[in-house]
N, C-alpha and C positions, 0 to 999 in steps of 0.2 A: 858369369857362368864358368864353373870350374870343369874339372875332368869328372864329374859325378857320373856314375854309370846306373842307369835305372834298369832293373831287371824285371821284366813281366813274367809273373809266375802265377797262373790259374791254379786252383786246386782241379785235380783229375774230376771228370764227370762221373766216372765209374770206378768202382773197386775191382780188384782182380777176382773177387769171389763173384761178382755181377758178370764179369766178361767171361769167366768158367762157365756160369750157368747158361749164357747166350751161346757159348761154343759147343756145349754138350750134344745137342741134337746133330748138328753138322758133322762133328768128329765120330759119332756113333754111326751115322749113315755112311760116311765114307770108309768104315771098317778100320778105324785109328785104333792102335793098340795103347798108346800113352800120348798125352801132350804135357810138355814141360815149359813153364814160363820162366824167362830169366830177364835180366836188365832192370829198369826203374819199377815196373810194376810188380816183380818178384821181391825187390829189395823194399817195397812200400815207399818209394821216393817218387812216383810219378806225379807229373802235373798236368795241367791242361793241354800241353803240346806232346805229351809222351805218346810213342806207339807201343805196340804189344809186341815184344820179342817173343817168339814161340817156336819151340822145335816139336815136331809131330813125328811120331813113330807108326810107319804104315807100311804093310806088305805090298810092294809094287815091282814090276818089271820095268817101269818107266825109268827113263834117264833123269838125272837130277833135276835139270832145267824144265822138264816136262811135267813133274809131280805137282806143282801148285794146281794144275787143271783138276785133280782129284778133290780139291777142297774150295772149289767155287763157292759153295754154300757158306762156307766158314766167312770167307771175305763178305759176304752180304749180311751175314749174322753179327758180325763185330764192329761196332760204331765208332771204333778208333783205328788209325792207321795200323797194319799189321805186317811186322816182318816175320816171314814164315820160312823155316828151313825143315825140309821133310827128309827123314832118315828111314831105310827099311830096319826092321829089328836087327839085322845081322850088322849093319854099318853102325847102330845106335850102340850095340853091345860092344864092338871092337873099339870105339870111340870112348866110351865110359873106361875100359879096361886100360886104354893108353892114357887117359886122363890129360890130354894137352888142349891148348886153344880153347874153343867153345865148349867142349867137354869138362874142362877145369872149372869154367864158369857155372855150367849146369851142376857140377857137383859140389860147389861152395855156395851157390845163391840159387840154384833153379828150385822152382815149386811146381809140383804135379797138380794140374789142374783137371787132368782127365786121366782114367786108366780103366780099359775095358774090363768088365768083369767076367770071370770065368764061370760057366754053369757048374 
């Protein structure tokens, strides 16, 4: 036996489009303004072990660590692990304007999977 490395890589069970469809109703019910996927699903490189990295823009007065409670239904609807970051519209706009860190990744590889329609 040598130093061969075996990489287990299953194909992803869901496409980003399928996950977006599953996320639509919970995002709409929560009053989300926008949801942007990033990471392996956004790059179309996800495998069977990938989680969905998602930024949700949502008007709230809750502290950042308390915001996930607003999207409990989303966790139930998405059948893969979910890394969720929730920003207010103001926080999101300021972050996009600065374009650093996570916001740089969103600008270069983010895929909008939900956007609230305006009447």
